[in-house]
DSSP file (Angstrom, degrees, kcal/mol; ACC not computed):
  #  RESIDUE AA STRUCTURE BP1 BP2  ACC     N-H-->O    O-->H-N    N-H-->O    O-->H-N    TCO  KAPPA ALPHA  PHI   PSI    X-CA   Y-CA   Z-CA
    1    1 A M              0   0    0      0, 0.0     2,-0.3     0, 0.0     0, 0.0   0.000 360.0 360.0 360.0 156.0   81.4 -145.4  -63.6
    2    2 A I        -     0   0    0      1,-0.1     6,-0.1     4,-0.1     9,-0.0  -0.740 360.0 -86.0-112.2 161.6   78.1 -144.1  -64.9
    3    3 A G    >   -     0   0    0     -2,-0.3     3,-1.6     1,-0.1    -1,-0.1  -0.218  32.5-118.1 -64.4 155.0   74.8 -145.9  -65.4
    4    4 A G  T 3  S+     0   0    0      1,-0.3    -1,-0.1     3,-0.0    -2,-0.0   0.627 113.1  62.6 -66.9 -12.9   74.0 -147.8  -68.5
    5    5 A D  T 3  S+     0   0    0      2,-0.1     2,-0.5     1,-0.0    -1,-0.3   0.319  91.7  76.2 -98.1   7.3   71.1 -145.4  -69.2
    6    6 A V  S <  S-     0   0    0     -3,-1.6     2,-0.1     5,-0.0    -4,-0.1  -0.966  79.9-132.0-121.4 119.3   73.5 -142.3  -69.5
    7    7 A H    >   -     0   0    0     -2,-0.5     3,-2.2     1,-0.1     4,-0.4  -0.493  19.9-122.1 -71.1 140.9   75.5 -141.8  -72.7
    8    8 A D  G >  S+     0   0    0      1,-0.3     3,-2.1     2,-0.2     7,-0.2   0.823 108.1  65.7 -39.1 -46.9   79.2 -141.0  -72.1
    9    9 A S  G >  S+     0   0    0      1,-0.3     3,-0.6     2,-0.2    -1,-0.3   0.723  91.9  61.8 -64.4 -18.9   78.9 -137.7  -74.0
   10   10 A K  G <  S+     0   0    0     -3,-2.2    -1,-0.3     1,-0.2    -2,-0.2   0.691 116.2  31.4 -84.1 -10.2   76.5 -136.2  -71.4
   11   11 A V  G X> S+     0   0    0     -3,-2.1     4,-1.9    -4,-0.4     3,-0.7   0.100  84.8 118.9-119.3  20.0   79.3 -136.6  -68.7
   12   12 A A  H <>  +     0   0    0     -3,-0.6     4,-3.5     1,-0.2     5,-0.3   0.858  67.4  59.8 -60.6 -38.2   82.3 -136.0  -71.1
   13   13 A N  H 3> S+     0   0    0     -4,-0.3     4,-1.6     1,-0.2    -1,-0.2   0.889 109.0  42.7 -62.7 -34.7   83.5 -132.9  -69.3
   14   14 A G  H <> S+     0   0    0     -3,-0.7     4,-1.0     2,-0.2    -1,-0.2   0.865 114.9  50.0 -75.2 -32.9   84.1 -134.7  -66.1
   15   15 A L  H >X S+     0   0    0     -4,-1.9     4,-0.8    -7,-0.2     3,-0.7   0.937 110.7  51.4 -67.6 -44.4   85.6 -137.8  -67.9
   16   16 A I  H >< S+     0   0    0     -4,-3.5     3,-1.0     1,-0.3    -2,-0.2   0.916 106.6  53.7 -58.9 -39.5   88.0 -135.4  -69.9
   17   17 A E  H 3< S+     0   0    0     -4,-1.6    -1,-0.3    -5,-0.3    -2,-0.2   0.822 104.1  56.5 -69.6 -26.3   89.2 -133.7  -66.6
   18   18 A L  H << S+     0   0    0     -4,-1.0    -1,-0.2    -3,-0.7    -2,-0.2   0.661  88.3  97.1 -75.9 -16.0   90.1 -137.1  -65.1
   19   19 A L  S << S-     0   0    0     -3,-1.0     2,-0.1    -4,-0.8     3,-0.1  -0.400  82.8-111.4 -68.1 145.3   92.4 -137.9  -68.0
   20   20 A P        -     0   0    0      0, 0.0     2,-0.3     0, 0.0    -1,-0.1  -0.478  49.9 -83.7 -70.0 154.7   96.2 -137.3  -67.6
   21   21 A Q        +     0   0    0     -2,-0.1     2,-0.3    -4,-0.1    23,-0.1  -0.446  61.0 172.2 -62.8 124.0   97.4 -134.5  -69.7
   22   22 A N        -     0   0    0     -2,-0.3    24,-0.1    21,-0.2     3,-0.1  -0.860  44.0-125.3-126.4 161.8   98.2 -135.7  -73.2
   23   23 A Q  S    S+     0   0    0     -2,-0.3    23,-2.0     1,-0.2     2,-0.3   0.882  99.2  24.2 -64.3 -41.8   99.1 -134.2  -76.4
   24   24 A F  E     -a   46   0A   0     21,-0.2     2,-0.5    -3,-0.1    -1,-0.2  -0.940  61.2-159.1-124.0 140.4   96.3 -135.8  -78.2
   25   25 A I  E     -a   47   0A   0     21,-2.5    23,-3.0    -2,-0.3     2,-0.5  -0.987  15.9-165.3-122.3 122.3   92.8 -137.2  -77.0
   26   26 A V  E     +a   48   0A   0     -2,-0.5     2,-0.3    21,-0.2    23,-0.2  -0.912  17.2 162.6-112.6 124.4   91.4 -139.6  -79.5
   27   27 A V        -     0   0    0     21,-2.2    -2,-0.0    -2,-0.5     0, 0.0  -0.934  39.5 -86.3-143.8 165.3   87.7 -140.5  -79.1
   28   28 A D    >   -     0   0    0     -2,-0.3     3,-2.0    21,-0.1    -1,-0.1  -0.154  42.8-106.6 -64.1 157.5   84.8 -142.1  -81.0
   29   29 A K  G >  S+     0   0    0      1,-0.3     3,-1.6     2,-0.2    23,-0.2   0.616 110.9  80.1 -65.6  -9.8   82.6 -140.0  -83.4
   30   30 A G  G 3  S+     0   0    0      1,-0.3    -1,-0.3    21,-0.1   -21,-0.1   0.665  90.3  55.0 -69.0 -12.1   79.8 -140.3  -80.8
   31   31 A Y  G <  S+     0   0    0     -3,-2.0     2,-1.3    19,-0.1    -1,-0.3   0.211  74.1 137.5-101.7  15.9   81.6 -137.4  -79.1
   32   32 A D    <   +     0   0    0     -3,-1.6     2,-0.3    18,-0.2    20,-0.1  -0.420  31.0 116.3 -65.1  87.0   81.6 -135.2  -82.1
   33   33 A S     >  -     0   0    0     -2,-1.3     4,-2.1     1,-0.1     5,-0.1  -0.992  68.9-125.7-153.2 154.2   80.7 -131.7  -80.7
   34   34 A E  H  > S+     0   0    0     -2,-0.3     4,-3.1     1,-0.2     5,-0.2   0.881 108.9  60.0 -66.7 -37.3   82.3 -128.4  -80.4
   35   35 A A  H  > S+     0   0    0      1,-0.2     4,-1.6     2,-0.2    -1,-0.2   0.859 108.1  43.3 -65.1 -33.5   81.7 -128.4  -76.7
   36   36 A I  H  > S+     0   0    0      2,-0.2     4,-2.1    -5,-0.2    -1,-0.2   0.912 112.2  52.4 -73.1 -38.6   83.7 -131.4  -76.2
   37   37 A R  H  X S+     0   0    0     -4,-2.1     4,-2.3     1,-0.2    -2,-0.2   0.903 110.3  50.8 -56.9 -43.1   86.4 -130.3  -78.5
   38   38 A D  H  X S+     0   0    0     -4,-3.1     4,-1.7     1,-0.2    -1,-0.2   0.889 108.2  50.9 -63.9 -37.4   86.6 -127.0  -76.5
   39   39 A K  H  X S+     0   0    0     -4,-1.6     4,-0.9     2,-0.2    -1,-0.2   0.862 108.3  50.5 -67.1 -36.9   86.9 -128.8  -73.3
   40   40 A V  H ><>S+     0   0    0     -4,-2.1     5,-1.7     1,-0.2     3,-0.6   0.925 111.1  50.9 -60.8 -47.0   89.8 -131.0  -74.6
   41   41 A R  H ><5S+     0   0    0     -4,-2.3     3,-1.5     1,-0.2    -2,-0.2   0.814 102.6  59.7 -63.9 -31.7   91.5 -127.8  -75.8
   42   42 A E  H 3<5S+     0   0    0     -4,-1.7    -1,-0.2     1,-0.3    -2,-0.2   0.774 103.0  54.4 -65.7 -27.6   91.0 -126.3  -72.3
   43   43 A C  T <<5S-     0   0    0     -4,-0.9    -1,-0.3    -3,-0.6   -21,-0.2   0.165 122.8-108.1 -90.6  18.7   93.1 -129.2  -71.0
   44   44 A N  T < 5S+     0   0    0     -3,-1.5     2,-0.3     1,-0.2    -3,-0.2   0.829  81.4 119.0  56.0  36.8   95.9 -128.3  -73.4
   45   45 A S      < -     0   0    0     -5,-1.7    -1,-0.2    -6,-0.1   -21,-0.2  -0.824  64.4-119.9-123.9 166.1   95.3 -131.2  -75.6
   46   46 A T  E     -a   24   0A   0    -23,-2.0   -21,-2.5    -2,-0.3     2,-0.3  -0.923  27.9-133.4-103.9 120.1   94.3 -131.7  -79.3
   47   47 A P  E     -a   25   0A   0      0, 0.0     2,-0.6     0, 0.0   -21,-0.2  -0.553  14.3-166.3 -74.3 134.4   91.1 -133.4  -79.9
   48   48 A I  E     +a   26   0A   0    -23,-3.0   -21,-2.2    -2,-0.3    -2,-0.0  -0.944  28.2 154.6-119.8 106.0   91.1 -136.2  -82.6
   49   49 A I        -     0   0    0     -2,-0.6     2,-0.2   -23,-0.2   -21,-0.1  -0.994  38.8-135.4-132.7 112.0   87.3 -136.7  -83.2
   50   50 A P        -     0   0    0      0, 0.0     2,-0.2     0, 0.0   -18,-0.2  -0.542  29.7-119.2 -68.8 138.6   85.9 -138.1  -86.4
   51   51 A V        -     0   0    0     -2,-0.2   -22,-0.1     1,-0.1   -21,-0.1  -0.489  25.5-109.0 -78.6 149.6   82.9 -136.2  -87.6
   52   52 A R     >  -     0   0    0    -23,-0.2     4,-2.0    -2,-0.2     3,-0.3  -0.336  31.3-108.0 -73.2 159.1   79.5 -137.8  -88.0
   53   53 A G  H  > S+     0   0    0      1,-0.2     4,-2.0     2,-0.2     5,-0.1   0.869 117.3  49.1 -54.6 -45.4   78.2 -138.4  -91.5
   54   54 A F  H  > S+     0   0    0      1,-0.2     4,-2.4     2,-0.2    -1,-0.2   0.863 108.4  53.0 -68.2 -34.2   75.5 -135.7  -91.3
   55   55 A V  H  > S+     0   0    0     -3,-0.3     4,-2.6     1,-0.2    -1,-0.2   0.947 110.0  48.3 -66.0 -45.3   77.9 -133.1  -90.0
   56   56 A M  H  X S+     0   0    0     -4,-2.0     4,-2.7     1,-0.2    -1,-0.2   0.881 110.2  53.8 -63.2 -38.0   80.3 -133.9  -93.1
   57   57 A W  H  X S+     0   0    0     -4,-2.0     4,-2.5     2,-0.2    -1,-0.2   0.915 109.3  47.1 -61.8 -46.4   77.1 -133.6  -95.4
   58   58 A L  H  X S+     0   0    0     -4,-2.4     4,-2.7     2,-0.2    -2,-0.2   0.899 111.8  51.4 -64.4 -38.6   76.3 -130.1  -94.0
   59   59 A F  H  X S+     0   0    0     -4,-2.6     4,-1.3     1,-0.2    -2,-0.2   0.924 110.1  48.5 -63.2 -41.8   80.0 -129.0  -94.4
   60   60 A H  H  X S+     0   0    0     -4,-2.7     4,-0.6     2,-0.2    -2,-0.2   0.918 112.9  47.0 -60.4 -45.3   79.9 -130.1  -98.0
   61   61 A I  H >< S+     0   0    0     -4,-2.5     3,-1.0     1,-0.2    -2,-0.2   0.926 112.1  51.9 -63.2 -42.5   76.5 -128.2  -98.7
   62   62 A K  H 3< S+     0   0    0     -4,-2.7    -1,-0.2     1,-0.2    -2,-0.2   0.754 104.0  56.7 -69.8 -25.3   77.9 -125.1  -97.0
   63   63 A R  H 3<        0   0    0     -4,-1.3    -1,-0.2     1,-0.2    -2,-0.2   0.615 360.0 360.0 -83.4  -9.8   81.1 -125.0  -99.1
   64   64 A R    <<        0   0    0     -3,-1.0    -1,-0.2    -4,-0.6    -2,-0.1   0.579 360.0 360.0 -74.9 360.0   79.3 -125.0 -102.4
């Protein structure tokens, strides 16, 4: 376990490595980052992570 003053996303790589190999890894939008998605893919899994509102807004603006 990690201390209450450390957000899980800061230690996500280590946590992901501890998971058994799965086809999909589903996590909260608090883990929305390309680095975390890349780590999940390195473990031969597919990341299922909802994007944060601001990220969706940027995506919408860039598509115009």
